[in-house]
C-alpha angles and dihedrals in degrees: 000000000000094000093053095043093048092050093047091051090053090051091052092060093095096231136096113275123217117250092250090069092060094039091050092049093051091049097044096041092056096044102033105013129121094281097169095045094051096037091054087071093053137062127224138056106266095089097161092052092048091048092053089046089053091050092050092048092048091053089047090055089065122075096226090042091057090051090051093048090049091052093051095041098248103110092094089049088055087054092057091041089060090058090049090054094046090052091050096051123100108246095244094053091044091054092048092051093048090051088060098045115148138177124255129214092275090046090256115153109250129197125188126215113237116257095005133076092238119124138186133203117221118232136203092268089063086069097045131087099269125120110287095017119137116264121235090256092050091048092052091045098052104030104031095027091227124150123219099235100071107351090253130131116301116227107268103147093270094299119148116244125259088247091055089050089052092054091046093049092052092055090221119166127194110247097024121123117270091230096040120120119259127214122286091249093053119105134206130209122243116242096268093047090047090053090048091055090047089053091046093055092049091049090053090064095033089244091293124146109273091237090059095059107097135173095023106097095158091052092051095045093050093045090049090060093043093051090049091050091049090052091052095046101043107148118254089239089066105103101183118084089189089077091055092048091049092051092051093050091047089051090052090048092052093055091046087052091062094040093249092142095165093061090037090057093050094049091043089055090051091050093049092048092048092050091048092051092046091054092045091053096044094123096041134067111244126223089267093046092242120163100232118233115255118255095257091054091051091049091049094055093041095052093055093069104017091131130003109172118188094248095055091043092056097041110047090176097060092095098220123141095255092054092047090052092049096049092045092058115123102179 
């Protein structure tokens, strides 16, 4: 365990580490690392591959490590490595690790192996449909703390969910400007972490239209806040304003779904303002270097939730325009 312990101590120093520290750890951990100790937590025969995957995921659980992996083009590989590890874990150990999920400095989701100071950051593929990925029910259970009987809070000793922690850490407030400054203590995800959270929210509803999710008010309320936070914290490297617009309209849809029309109205106003500004700035680069959505795209998102009155939301068969718009939603 000396290699792992030495590396962890270096990462606790509170200063930026040179790339060679991370590169050396990846090389030494695979060739000289505690193969038997780590492999005892995982099933399968390809021990060397799993060990390298574990090393990549451990580096990805560290803020500076994620920056290093991004620079050398291996952060996406760490994403897929996390799915490989999840698939190789015994179900009991996997559940125990998910119960202790935390957030890293880049708002990445971090799990810790039992009995060893080895961590892994989950990636977007962990919330896809590949072998070993978390199911929609498991995603809701561990990251929204929602049970399957009534969509209410699962018993977790009164702890807030990982999704609620994410919203809190971003410092996002409903009704604030998308480009407005957040508090000094607020944090933002890197692009890969942002994509992971987007995939997680979609997995929670099994990629269904928001309007089709019924009987899960806690799921919808939490996702409404997460989608809004994701819209506000989109990385500067994101060049497509359409993604931001979509997140805002999905957030509005989630609050309409639970009849919270006050919050729905505020988020809807944000989405309309964002779309209007994106169209206005079509020919110019914005401060975040987004490529604004074209006017037809903005109109398409806007029309889906232009009006969702309580009556039409409750009675999908009434035939009015608001109900038709709600039921036609494909976000």
